[in-house]
N, C-alpha and C positions, 0 to 999 in steps of 0.2 A: 286456490286458497287453502285447500286441504294439504297440498304439498308444503306450503309455507309453514303451516301449523306444525306439521311433522318435523320440519327442519328446526323450527324454533324450540320444539320440545326436546329434540336431541341435543341441541346446543346448550339448552338450560341444564340438562342432565350432566353434560360434560363439565360445565362450569361449576355445578354443584360439587362434582367430584374434585375439580381443581381447587375449589375453595377449602377443602378439607385435606388436600394432598400435601400441604406444607407441614413438615414435621414440627412439633413443638420445640421452640428454642432455635429454629433454623433462622440464620441471619440473611437479610437481603444483601445484594451485592454492594449497596451503598453503605452498609454497616461494616463491611470488611475493609481493612486498611488498604491504602493505596499501594500498588506494586512497587517494589524497589526500583530505583533508577538504575541506569546502566552503569557498570563499573567505570571509573575514570582511569585514564591512562596515566602512567607514571611520568615524572617530570622529564626523564631522559628520552621519552619517545620522540620520534621524528614526526613532523607535521608536513603534509603535502597539501598545497592549495589546489582547489578543484573548481572548474567551471564547466557546465554542460549546457548545450542548447539543442533543442529538438532531438531528444534521445528517448527512445522507448527502452527503459531499463528493466529487463525481465527479472523478477524476483523468484518466481516459480513458473512452470509451464502454463501458458495462457493467461498470465497475470503480469502486467508491466506497470511501472511508474511512467506516465506520459510526461516526461520532463520538458516543459516548454522553455524554462530557463532555471539555472541553479548556480549559486555561488557559495562555496563553503570550503571545508577542510576535511582531510582524511587523516586518521592517526591510528596507530596500533593500540590494541587493548592490553597487549602483553609486553610492550617494550620493543624497541628496534624498528625495523622497516615495516611498511605496509605490505602484507603478503596477499597478493591477488588470489593465490590458490587455496586460501583458507578464509572463506567469507565470514567465519565466526570470529576471526582474529582482529578485525578492525571496525571502526565506526566512521560514518560520514556525518559530519555536522553541517547543517545548512544555515548560513547567515541570511540568505534570501532565496526563495524558490517559488515557482508556480508549477504545480504538478497536477495532472489530471488522472482520473481513474474512470474508465468506461464501465458499462454494465457487466461485460464479461470479466473484466479485472476484479470488480467487487464481488461478483458471484463466485469466482474461483477462489478468492481469498477467504470468503465466508465458509465455503464448503470444504476446501482443502487445507485450510490453516487455522482460522479463528475458531471454528466449531468442529475441527477434525479430531474428536476424541470420543471414546465410547460413552453412551448415555447423554450425548449433547442434547439440550432442550430444543434446538432448532436444527432442521435438516432439510435437504432438497430445496435449498434457497435459490431464488432467482431475483436479480435486482436490475432495474432499469430506471432511466429518468423520464419524467413527463412534465414538460413545461419547466417550472422552477422547483419542482418537487422530485423526491425519490420514491419509487414504488418497489416494495419488497413482498414477494410471495413465498410460501413454503409450508412446512409442516411443523407444528408445535407439539412436542412430545412431553407428556406428564401423566402417565397412566395410559392414556389413549393418544392416538395421532390425530391432530386437529389441523385441518387446512386453514390458512389465513392469508389475508392480503392487507398490507398496511401502506397507506400513502402518507408521506411525512414531509414537513418543512425541514430545511437544513440551516444550521447556523453554527457559529463558533463561540465557545464560552471564553471568559477572560483567562481561564487556565489553559486554553489551547486545545480543548476537546471538541470533537464534532458532535453536535447535538441533533438527533433525529426526533422531531416532535410530531407524533401521529396526529393527523387531522381527519383521517377516515380509516376505520378498521372494519374489516369484514371477516367473520369467522363462521365456517361451515355455510357460507353463502348468505348469512344474515348480518344485521347490524351488530358488530362486536362491541361498540362503545356502549350501547344500551344494555347489553347483556352483562358487561363488566360492572356497570353502575348498579344494576339490579342486584348483583351478588356481592357488591362491595369489594370487587377485585381490581387489581391493576397488574400490569406486566411485571412490576417489581415483586408482587406476591406470587406470581405464577412461575417466573423464570429464575432458575438458579444458574447464574453466569459465573460462578466462582472459578470454573476451569477454563472459561473462554479467554482468548488472548486479546487483551486490550479493549474489552467491551464491558460496560457496567450499565445498570438500569436504575432509574429513580422515578417513582410514579409510573407513568407510561412512556417516559422518554428514555431513549437509548443514547449512551455516550460512548463514542469511539475515540480512543487515543490514536491519532493518525500515524504515530511512529511505532507503537507497540503492536498494531494489527499487521505489521509487515514481517515477513521472514528475514533472516540475515541476508546481507550485512546489516548491522545495527544502524539506525538512523537517529540523529538528534535534531530537534528543531521545534520552534513554537509556532503553531498555526495561528494566524492572525485574521484570516478571512476565508470564506468558502462560497462558491456559487455553482450553479448548474449552467454549463455552456454546451448546448447541443446534447450529445449523448455522454458527456463527461461531467463528473463532479470535480471541479477544479479547486485545489487548496492553495492558499498563499501562506508561505512561512516567512517569518521575520519581516523586515522592511528593506526596501531598495536602498534607503539611506545607510543601512547598517553594513552593506556590502561594498567592496572596492572592486573596480574593474580588473580583469585578468586578460589582457589582450592575447589572442591566439597568434601562433606563428603564421598560419595561413588564414588571413582575414576573409578570403573568398568562400570558405567552407561555411555553409548555413547550418549544418548539423555536425556537432563534434563533441568530444570529451577532451578536456585539457587538464593535465596534471603538471604542477610546477613546484619544485622544492622538495626537501625531504628525501627519503630513500624508498624506492619501489622494488619489490621482489616479485617477479613473475616467471614461472617456469625455471630455467637455469640462469636467468638474467637478473642482475642486480644493478639498478640504475641509481647512481649517486647524484645528489642535487638535481633531481628529476626535472626534465623539460620535455614533455611528450604530448603530442596532440594526436588524437585518434579520430579518424573520419571513415565514412563509408566508401569503399572502393567503387561502388556503383550507386551513387546517391539518387534517391527517388523521393525525398521528403524527410521524414524522421529516420534516424539511424537506429536500427533494431539491434540492441546489445544484450547478450545473455552471459552473465558472469560464469555460469556453470559450463558454458560452451565457448568461452572466449578463445581457448586454444585452437579449436576448429576454425573460428573466424580469423584468427591470426595466421594460421597456416595457409588459409585460402587466399591471403593477400600478400602484402610485402611492406618493408620498412625503408625509409630513406633518411640518412643523416643530413642535418642542416649545417650551414657554415659555422654557426655558433655552437655546434655539437648537440643541439636539440634533436629530437627524433619525431619524424612524421610517420604515423602508422596507418596504413590503408587496410582496414579490415573489411571483410565481406559481411554485410548485414546478415544476422542469423536467419532471416526469412529468405535469403538468397543462396544459402549454402548448397542447396540441391542444384543450383545452376552452374556449379563448377568453380575451379580455382582461377586465379588471375591468368589472363592470356598475354601473349607477347605484345599485342597492340595496346594493352593497358599499362605496360611498363613505361616509366618516364624516359624520355629521349634526351 
């Protein structure tokens, strides 16, 4: 009982300090304007149709978009072809997609991208799912470092933002909800998220822009639903009715990336009126693709021209690169 009293006293002291730590005139994140939208491509830009199924698309090491299915387009932001070697030069627009993020993906994005700047108010974050909820632990910094744990319900707003609504908050091991009410505080008053990428706060709710929390390449799409499925937070973008099928050249491949139309530039190659399907040379489920290492994946595999002059590309999944390049037995006969 004495230990609880001491913890409560310490927490109260911290919250008292936090209550007066907000500078006069400091604006909350909800009072700041919305970030600018992505620059639009010029009219002369080429557009490439894209379809992906069962692809783990790595955006940074240890963080991937778990693409269950996706239908959309790619276009250059600067005019001309889509250049694979410059992921800042193009955008992927999603007409429809189902994309999962597991705890490791979200944790890595939080620590290595969203809050990866000096003086970030949240650090040492860990995220996992629990039933239909998301659990986040870490350290809140605002004069002192304060450990916290937040269990939140997830939903999507009409604007397409992911809303994390805390249902249970623990701070320094005690009931954080009661402490914040006692001092008239909220996460909005405590946290300055003006430098965070794609995250805002209103009251005690956190709002994540599902496309702005991701590193390049730029993504466009409107989130329409979200759910917890096992260890993944699964986001739905657009509607299935808004997408048109893009039949692959090899219909037997369960995991693939398909690019059709427009102009693609990768390495020293320029593909006009693109027709390229990329599959895993050694399929074992999801195809692990890393745009930063695609050349290594390409060199480890092989390509085959089709009768209609389309191209089948057999890459080695990035997780299998250490197992060696294509063998003679794996070449088509």
